[in-house]
C-alpha positions in Angstrom: 0.1 -0.1 0.0 3.0 2.3 0.9 4.5 1.6 -2.3 1.6 2.4 -4.4 1.1 5.7 -2.6 4.7 6.5 -3.2 4.6 5.7 -6.6 1.4 8.2 -7.1 3.4 10.9 -5.3 6.3 10.5 -7.3 4.1 10.5 -10.6 2.4 13.8 -9.2 5.7 15.3 -8.3 7.0 14.3 -12.0 4.2 16.3 -13.6 4.7 19.1 -11.5 8.3 19.3 -12.4 7.4 18.6 -16.3 4.8 21.6 -16.2 7.2 24.2 -14.4 10.1 23.0 -17.1 7.6 23.7 -19.7 6.6 26.8 -18.3 10.4 28.0 -17.8 10.8 27.1 -21.7 8.0 29.3 -22.7 9.3 32.1 -20.5 12.7 31.9 -22.1 10.8 32.1 -25.9 9.4 35.1 -24.8 12.0 36.8 -23.4 13.8 35.9 -27.1 11.0 37.9 -28.6 13.5 41.0 -28.5 14.5 39.3 -31.8 11.8 41.1 -33.2 14.0 44.3 -33.6 16.5 42.2 -35.1 14.2 40.4 -37.5 13.0 44.0 -38.5 16.2 45.4 -39.3 17.4 42.4 -41.3 14.0 42.7 -43.5 14.6 46.3 -44.1 18.4 45.5 -45.2 17.4 42.7 -47.7 19.0 40.1 -45.4 17.9 36.8 -44.7 15.4 36.5 -41.9 14.7 33.0 -40.3 11.4 31.5 -41.2 9.0 30.5 -38.4 5.5 29.3 -37.6 2.5 31.4 -37.1 -0.7 30.8 -35.3 -2.6 31.4 -32.1 -0.9 31.3 -28.6 -4.5 30.5 -27.2 -4.7 27.2 -29.2 -1.1 26.3 -27.3 0.8 26.9 -30.6 4.2 28.0 -28.6 6.2 27.1 -31.6 5.4 30.6 -32.8 7.7 31.8 -30.4 10.2 33.7 -30.2 8.7 36.3 -32.7 11.0 38.1 -35.2 11.0 35.6 -37.8 9.7 35.3 -41.3 6.4 33.6 -40.4 4.5 31.4 -42.7 0.8 31.0 -42.5 -0.1 27.4 -42.6 0.6 24.0 -44.2 -2.7 23.3 -45.8 -1.8 19.8 -46.6 -1.7 19.2 -42.4 -5.0 20.7 -42.1 -7.0 19.3 -40.0 -4.3 18.2 -37.6 -4.9 15.5 -34.8 -5.5 17.5 -32.3 -8.2 19.4 -34.3 -9.9 16.5 -35.3 -10.4 15.7 -31.5 -12.1 19.3 -31.3 -14.0 18.7 -34.4 -15.6 15.6 -33.2 -16.4 16.7 -29.7 -18.3 19.9 -31.3 -20.2 18.0 -33.8 -21.5 15.7 -31.1 -22.4 18.6 -29.0 -24.1 20.2 -31.7 -26.2 17.3 -32.5 -27.1 16.8 -29.0 -28.2 20.6 -28.5 -30.5 20.2 -31.5 -31.9 16.8 -30.4 -32.6 18.3 -27.0 -34.9 20.8 -28.5 -36.5 19.2 -31.3 -36.3 15.3 -30.3 -34.7 14.4 -33.4 -31.4 14.5 -35.6 -31.0 17.6 -37.6 -31.2 16.4 -41.4 -28.5 19.3 -42.5 -26.3 21.7 -40.9 -25.5 25.2 -42.6 -22.0 26.2 -41.7 -20.2 29.7 -42.1 -16.7 28.5 -42.7 -13.9 31.3 -42.7 -10.0 31.1 -43.1 -9.4 31.7 -39.6 -10.3 28.1 -38.9 -7.3 27.1 -40.8 -4.7 29.9 -39.7 -5.8 29.8 -36.2 -7.5 26.6 -35.0 -5.8 24.1 -37.2 -9.0 23.0 -38.9 -11.2 22.4 -36.1 -14.4 23.5 -38.0 -13.4 21.3 -41.3 -13.1 18.7 -39.0 -16.5 19.0 -37.5 -18.0 19.1 -41.1 -16.2 15.9 -41.9 -17.2 14.2 -38.6 -21.1 15.3 -39.5 -20.9 13.3 -42.9 -19.4 10.5 -41.2 -15.8 10.6 -42.7 -12.3 11.2 -41.1 -8.9 12.0 -42.6 -6.2 9.4 -43.2 -2.9 11.1 -41.8 0.7 10.0 -43.0 3.6 11.6 -41.3 1.2 14.4 -40.1 -0.2 15.2 -43.6 -3.8 14.5 -44.5 -3.8 12.1 -47.5 -7.1 11.0 -48.0 -10.4 10.5 -46.4 -11.9 7.1 -44.9 -15.7 6.6 -44.4 -16.8 5.8 -40.9 -19.3 2.8 -40.7 -22.5 3.3 -39.3 -22.1 0.9 -36.6 -19.1 2.7 -35.5 -20.8 6.2 -35.9 -24.1 5.3 -34.1 -26.2 8.0 -35.8 -27.2 9.2 -39.2 -24.8 10.9 -41.4 -25.7 14.6 -41.1 -25.7 16.7 -44.2 -24.1 20.1 -44.6 -24.5 23.2 -46.6 -21.2 25.3 -46.4 -20.7 29.0 -47.3 -17.3 29.7 -47.5 -15.6 33.0 -47.6 -13.5 34.3 -50.6 -10.4 34.0 -48.9 -11.2 30.4 -48.1 -12.0 29.9 -51.8 -8.7 31.5 -52.8 -6.1 30.3 -50.0 -7.9 27.0 -49.1 -8.8 25.1 -52.2 -7.7 21.9 -50.4 -10.6 22.6 -48.1 -13.3 22.6 -51.0 -11.7 19.4 -52.5 -12.0 17.8 -49.0 -15.5 18.5 -48.6 -16.5 17.4 -52.2 -14.8 14.1 -51.8 -16.4 13.6 -48.5 -19.8 14.5 -49.6 -19.4 12.3 -53.1 -18.5 9.2 -50.7 -21.1 9.6 -48.5 -23.9 10.1 -51.0 -23.0 6.9 -53.1 -23.4 4.6 -50.2 -26.0 1.9 -50.3 -27.4 2.8 -47.0 -31.1 4.0 -45.9 -32.3 7.4 -46.0 -32.8 7.7 -42.4 -29.3 6.9 -41.8 -27.7 8.8 -44.6 -29.4 12.5 -44.8 -26.7 13.1 -47.8 -28.0 10.5 -50.0 -31.6 11.4 -49.2 -31.1 15.0 -50.3 -28.8 14.0 -52.9 -31.3 11.6 -54.7 -34.1 14.3 -54.2 -31.9 17.2 -55.9 -30.6 15.0 -58.7 -34.5 14.7 -59.6 -35.3 18.3 -59.0 -32.2 19.5 -60.9 -33.3 17.3 -63.8 -36.9 18.6 -64.1 -35.3 22.3 -64.1 -32.9 21.4 -66.7 -29.8 22.2 -64.6 -26.5 20.1 -64.6 -27.2 17.1 -62.2 -23.8 16.8 -60.5 -24.4 20.0 -58.7 -26.9 17.9 -56.6 -23.3 16.8 -55.1 -22.2 20.2 -54.5 -22.2 21.5 -50.7 -19.7 24.2 -51.0 -20.8 27.8 -52.2 -19.2 31.2 -52.1 -19.4 34.5 -54.3 -18.1 34.3 -57.8 -14.3 34.2 -58.5 -12.7 37.6 -57.8 -15.1 38.9 -55.5 -15.8 38.7 -51.7 -18.8 39.1 -49.1 -22.3 37.9 -49.0 -23.9 41.5 -50.1 -26.3 41.6 -47.2 -24.0 44.1 -45.1 -24.1 46.5 -48.0 -28.0 46.2 -48.3 -28.4 46.6 -44.5 -25.9 49.5 -44.3 -27.6 51.5 -47.4 -31.0 50.8 -46.1 -31.4 49.0 -49.2 -34.3 46.6 -48.4 -37.9 46.3 -47.5 -38.3 43.1 -46.0 -36.8 39.7 -45.2 -37.0 38.3 -48.7 -34.9 41.3 -50.2 -32.1 40.5 -47.9 -32.4 36.6 -48.4 -32.4 37.1 -52.6 -29.4 39.2 -52.0 -27.6 36.7 -49.8 -28.6 34.1 -52.5 -27.6 36.3 -55.3 -23.7 36.8 -53.8 -23.6 33.2 -52.7 -25.1 31.0 -55.3 -22.0 29.5 -57.1 -20.6 26.3 -56.7 -17.1 25.1 -55.7 -16.3 21.4 -56.2 -13.5 19.3 -57.5 -14.9 20.0 -61.2 -16.3 23.5 -60.8 -14.9 26.7 -59.6 -17.5 29.2 -59.3 -20.2 27.8 -61.5 -23.7 29.8 -61.1 -25.8 27.3 -59.1 -28.5 29.3 -57.5 -31.0 26.3 -57.9 -28.6 23.9 -56.1 -28.0 26.5 -53.3 -31.8 26.9 -52.9 -32.6 23.4 -52.6 -29.8 22.9 -49.9 -30.8 25.6 -47.9 -34.5 24.2 -47.8 -33.3 21.4 -45.7 -31.1 23.3 -43.0 -32.1 22.8 -39.5 -29.1 24.6 -37.9 -27.0 27.4 -38.7 -23.4 27.7 -37.1 -20.1 29.1 -36.8 -16.9 28.2 -34.9 -16.1 31.1 -32.3 -12.5 30.4 -31.6 -11.2 33.6 -29.6 -12.9 36.5 -28.0 -10.2 38.6 -29.6 -13.1 39.1 -32.1 -16.7 39.4 -31.5 -20.0 39.5 -33.7 -20.2 43.1 -33.4 -16.7 43.7 -34.8 -17.3 43.1 -38.5 -20.3 43.6 -41.1 -19.3 40.0 -42.1 -20.6 38.3 -38.8 -24.4 39.4 -39.5 -23.9 39.5 -43.1 -22.9 35.8 -43.6 -24.1 34.3 -40.4 -27.4 36.3 -39.8 -27.9 36.5 -43.6 -27.5 32.5 -44.0 -30.2 32.2 -41.3 -32.5 34.7 -42.6 -32.4 33.2 -46.1 -33.3 29.7 -44.6 -36.1 30.8 -42.8 -37.5 33.2 -45.7 -37.4 29.9 -47.6 -39.8 28.2 -45.1 -37.6 26.6 -42.7 -37.6 27.0 -38.9 -33.7 26.9 -38.4 -31.8 27.2 -35.3 -29.0 29.5 -35.1 -26.1 29.0 -32.6 -22.1 29.5 -32.3 -19.8 26.7 -31.3 -17.5 28.3 -28.9 -14.3 26.6 -28.8 -12.1 29.2 -27.1 -11.5 27.1 -24.2 -10.8 23.6 -26.0 -11.3 22.0 -22.6 -14.7 23.3 -22.2 -16.4 23.7 -26.1 -20.1 24.7 -25.8 -22.7 25.4 -28.2 -24.6 28.8 -27.5 -27.6 30.3 -29.2 -27.2 33.6 -31.0 -29.7 35.3 -29.0 -27.6 34.5 -26.0 -24.3 35.4 -27.9 -25.7 38.8 -28.7 -26.5 39.5 -25.1 -23.0 38.4 -23.8 -21.2 40.9 -26.1 -23.9 43.6 -25.5 -23.1 43.2 -21.6 -19.4 42.7 -22.0 -18.9 45.7 -24.3 -21.6 48.0 -25.4 -23.1 48.5 -22.0 -20.3 47.5 -19.8 -18.9 51.2 -18.1 -15.4 49.8 -18.0 -15.2 49.1 -21.7 -17.0 52.4 -22.6 -14.7 54.5 -20.7 -11.8 52.5 -22.1 -13.0 53.4 -25.6 -13.5 57.0 -24.8 -10.0 57.4 -24.2 -9.5 57.2 -27.9 -11.4 60.0 -28.6 -12.6 60.2 -32.5 -11.6 56.4 -33.1 -13.2 55.3 -29.9 -16.6 57.2 -30.9 -16.1 55.3 -34.4 -15.9 52.0 -32.7 -19.2 52.6 -30.6 -20.9 53.4 -33.8 -19.7 50.6 -35.8 -20.6 48.1 -33.2 -24.4 49.5 -32.8 -24.4 49.4 -36.3 -23.7 45.7 -36.5 -26.2 45.2 -33.6 -28.5 46.5 -35.9 -27.5 44.4 -38.6 -27.9 41.5 -36.3 -31.8 42.7 -35.6 -32.4 43.1 -39.3 -31.2 39.5 -40.2 -32.3 37.4 -37.2 -34.9 39.5 -35.2 -33.0 38.3 -32.1 -32.0 41.9 -30.5 -34.5 42.1 -27.7 -36.4 45.2 -26.5 -34.3 46.1 -23.7 -31.0 46.0 -25.4 -32.1 48.7 -28.0 -33.5 50.8 -24.9 -30.5 50.4 -22.9 -28.4 51.6 -26.1 -30.6 54.4 -26.8 -30.3 55.7 -23.0 -26.5 55.2 -22.8 -25.2 56.5 -26.1 -27.9 59.3 -27.4 -30.2 60.3 -24.4 -27.2 60.6 -21.7 -26.5 64.2 -22.0 -22.8 63.9 -20.7 -22.1 61.0 -23.4 -23.8 63.2 -26.2 -21.6 66.1 -25.5 -18.8 63.7 -25.7 -19.7 62.7 -28.9 -20.1 66.3 -30.2 -16.6 67.0 -28.8 -15.0 64.1 -30.2 -17.2 62.8 -33.2 -20.5 64.0 -34.0 -21.1 61.8 -37.1 -20.8 58.5 -34.8 -24.0 59.6 -32.7 -25.6 60.9 -35.5 -25.2 57.3 -37.2 -26.2 55.9 -33.6 -29.4 57.8 -33.4 -30.3 57.3 -37.0 -29.9 53.5 -36.7 -32.1 53.5 -33.6 -34.7 55.6 -35.6 -34.6 52.9 -38.3 -34.7 50.0 -36.1 -38.0 51.5 -34.5 -39.3 52.6 -37.9 -39.0 49.1 -39.4 -40.4 47.4 -36.2 -37.1 45.6 -35.3 -37.4 47.4 -31.9 -40.8 48.0 -30.3 -39.8 51.2 -28.6 -41.9 53.2 -25.9 -43.4 56.0 -27.7 -42.0 58.3 -24.7 -38.3 57.1 -25.3 -38.8 57.4 -29.3 -40.0 60.7 -29.2 -37.1 61.6 -26.6 -34.6 60.0 -29.6 -36.2 62.0 -32.4 -35.9 65.0 -30.5 -32.2 64.6 -29.8 -31.4 63.4 -33.5 -32.8 66.5 -34.3 -30.5 68.6 -32.2 -27.6 66.6 -33.7 -29.0 67.4 -37.2 -28.6 71.3 -36.3 -25.1 70.4 -35.2 -24.1 69.0 -38.5 -26.0 71.8 -40.5 -24.1 74.4 -38.8 -20.9 72.8 -39.4 -21.1 71.3 -42.7 -21.8 72.8 -46.2 -23.9 70.8 -48.6 -26.8 68.3 -47.9 -27.1 66.6 -44.8 -29.1 63.0 -45.1 -31.8 64.0 -42.3 -33.8 61.9 -40.3 -36.0 60.3 -43.1 -34.8 57.0 -43.9 -34.9 56.5 -47.8 -35.5 52.8 -48.6 -34.5 51.6 -52.2 -35.1 47.7 -53.3 -33.7 45.9 -56.3 -37.0 47.1 -57.8 -36.0 50.8 -57.7 -32.6 50.5 -59.3 -32.5 49.6 -62.8 -29.1 47.9 -62.9 -29.7 45.9 -59.7 -33.0 45.0 -61.1 -31.4 43.5 -64.0 -28.4 42.0 -62.4 -30.9 40.2 -59.9 -33.4 39.0 -62.6 -32.3 35.6 -63.1 -32.0 34.9 -59.4 -35.5 36.2 -58.6 -36.9 33.7 -61.4 -34.9 31.0 -59.7 -36.5 32.1 -56.1 -40.0 32.3 -57.4 -39.6 28.7 -58.8 -38.2 26.9 -55.9 -39.4 29.1 -52.9 -43.0 27.1 -52.4 
């Protein structure tokens, strides 16, 4: 008994010593980051700069230290890594269980917004999640992914879940192996002789072949699950429509998303127009998701979040679906979780937009801080437009904190009056569109404050000021826009019902 106890103590001591040794090693590497200066000077002098890996320290990638080297981004042939595969399996299972707990069944199809940060900072955790949903796993040789292997159903112990992936332009341009990998996985799985209730990929493939044949569309697009904007273009268009107030209803935003996203990417096709295939796939989607790997960024940081993710959700919903919209949180890989978008919106609102400490920190940056307030609130409005998940209390508090507080408005007037004009105008627009059921008294105060802000702008600027009226244009009002959208509208009308 004593020997067993002594052995356990020795093992604990060994682990502690190893941890301290590793910590000292990392501390030494951090000290060596002073080489950043030498590397910079060498680069300016045209001298050789030693190459080194890049990546995220929060993912344990200590090999990126010391800095000061000529870093390379990623080796695409090594993605997903074996470590990322474990995270992908874990998150896929949690995503399925989250849906099953709410609906009592498996999701038939998962819509994924996949961006390049998955490769560059997370070693392919989301691509691993996608592969595991399909019931396929990578085959590694010497750390490289050399192929894919189908996981038998008796090992998978669940149906194969279909996927629809909207990649970003950067994934398309820098990670074509992602496209090829997904296309290979879908092709393998769709052609398996398995019952439809255990293979949703095959089920949807057979349905789509029949429908595309009726429409006179290339039948091999029934296997396509990766979509993006045309080659050489970027974005999903919804952000431009929202920011320009160029939409009347959800269908306008949905058509815009399809117009920008309806191009197929497979091993055979690179940007082939495939709106029919995209819409057919979207009609099967039960949940729309994205991996959140770090709080270095949040959903109000960039218009792409609501444009891609919110736009995806809105399009599925407008096509008649009842999808969930979630984020898969992997910032702590030891405690991954699935969070509903309403909760994610409120998490960031509380952590930043309504956090007095964060507000004071931003105010230290004057004009730029005011611009950050304006940008984040614009993106909050974008989430309201695309998901309808921004609660009344959120808009109430934003109005009271940023526009109706006299001290705050004075600060804006001294530092960046354009920012508070944008905030006030978006709040008025949210109320006019029914995105915010504002109390009449509060809304009256907001309109009055906005009038005062307009007065300041009119006194300080020459020329026209936009003013409080929200001019709404849609594709029907702009000749070139209507013309370029005609084909998408026709496809939409054919397939929506």
